[in-house]
C-alpha positions as CSV (number, residue, x, y, z in Angstrom):
1,M,26.6,-6.8,-2.5
2,I,24.2,-8.6,-0.2
3,F,20.7,-7.2,-0.4
4,T,19.3,-7.2,3.1
5,P,15.5,-6.9,3.7
6,Q,15.9,-3.4,5.0
7,F,17.9,-2.3,1.9
8,L,15.3,-3.8,-0.4
9,L,12.5,-2.1,1.6
10,V,14.1,1.3,1.4
11,S,15.0,0.8,-2.2
12,S,11.4,-0.1,-3.0
13,V,10.0,2.8,-1.1
14,V,12.4,5.2,-2.9
15,A,11.5,3.7,-6.3
16,V,7.7,3.9,-5.6
17,G,8.1,7.4,-4.3
18,I,9.9,8.6,-7.5
19,L,7.4,6.9,-9.8
20,H,4.6,8.3,-7.7
21,T,5.7,11.8,-8.3
22,V,5.6,11.5,-12.1
23,V,1.9,10.6,-12.1
24,P,0.2,13.5,-13.8
25,D,-2.6,13.8,-11.2
26,H,0.1,15.0,-8.8
27,W,1.6,17.8,-10.8
28,L,-0.9,18.6,-13.5
29,P,-3.3,20.5,-11.3
30,I,-0.5,22.8,-10.2
31,V,0.5,23.4,-13.8
32,L,-3.1,24.1,-14.8
33,L,-3.7,26.5,-11.9
34,A,-0.4,28.2,-12.6
35,R,-1.3,28.8,-16.2
36,Q,-4.8,29.8,-15.5
37,Q,-3.8,32.2,-12.7
38,K,-0.7,33.4,-14.6
39,W,1.6,32.6,-11.7
40,S,5.3,33.2,-11.8
41,K,7.7,30.3,-11.7
42,S,8.5,31.1,-8.0
43,R,4.8,31.2,-7.1
44,T,4.3,27.9,-8.9
45,A,7.2,26.4,-7.1
46,R,5.9,27.5,-3.8
47,A,2.5,26.1,-4.5
48,A,4.0,22.8,-5.6
49,F,6.2,22.7,-2.5
50,Q,3.2,23.4,-0.2
51,A,1.0,20.8,-1.9
52,G,3.9,18.2,-1.9
53,T,4.6,18.9,1.8
54,G,0.9,18.6,2.7
55,H,0.7,15.4,0.7
56,V,3.8,13.8,2.4
57,V,2.8,14.9,5.9
58,S,-0.8,13.7,5.6
59,T,0.3,10.4,4.1
60,L,2.8,9.9,7.0
61,L,0.1,10.7,9.6
62,I,-2.3,8.2,8.0
63,A,0.5,5.6,7.8
64,L,1.2,6.2,11.5
65,V,-2.4,5.7,12.5
66,V,-2.7,2.5,10.4
67,W,0.6,1.2,11.9
68,I,-0.5,1.8,15.5
69,A,-3.9,0.2,14.7
70,G,-2.1,-2.8,13.1
71,I,0.0,-3.3,16.2
72,T,-3.0,-3.0,18.5
73,V,-5.0,-5.5,16.4
74,A,-2.0,-7.9,16.2
75,T,-1.4,-7.9,19.9
76,R,-5.0,-8.2,20.8
77,F,-6.2,-10.7,18.2
78,G,-2.9,-12.2,16.8
79,H,-3.4,-15.6,18.3
80,S,-7.1,-15.8,17.2
81,V,-6.1,-14.8,13.6
82,D,-3.4,-17.6,13.6
83,T,-6.0,-20.1,14.8
84,I,-8.7,-19.0,12.4
85,S,-6.4,-18.9,9.4
86,S,-5.1,-22.3,10.2
87,L,-8.6,-23.7,10.5
88,A,-9.6,-22.0,7.2
89,L,-6.6,-23.6,5.4
90,I,-7.5,-27.0,6.8
91,G,-11.1,-26.5,5.8
92,F,-10.1,-25.4,2.3
93,G,-7.8,-28.4,1.9
94,V,-10.7,-30.8,3.0
95,W,-13.1,-29.1,0.6
96,I,-10.6,-29.5,-2.3
97,A,-10.0,-33.1,-1.4
98,I,-13.7,-33.9,-1.2
99,T,-14.6,-32.1,-4.4
100,S,-11.7,-33.7,-6.2
101,W,-12.7,-37.2,-4.9
102,L,-16.3,-36.6,-6.0
103,E,-15.2,-35.4,-9.4
104,I,-13.0,-38.5,-9.9
105,K,-15.8,-40.8,-8.7
106,N,-18.4,-39.2,-11.0
107,H,-16.0,-39.2,-13.9
108,D,-15.6,-43.0,-13.9
């Protein structure tokens, strides 16, 4: 089987989603409320479904906003970011070369 980038992305999202649901801070408040309020199993299931749906929808909306903002920033400033990051890498390389040369010179 050939693992395409899309397959790996979807598999990773599914795995993170499943692991994310078992984190106690996602289900424990519902359990505690259900016990404290003496909810029935169906009332607890409805509350969990409502909370889960709200969580998923709000997360998707936030992701959509961040995605649109990322596209906007990339189209507007993409070339500048490429240039600045290239210059930063060159500067970092020069700094490493100079400090290494000075260390070698002082070590002799």
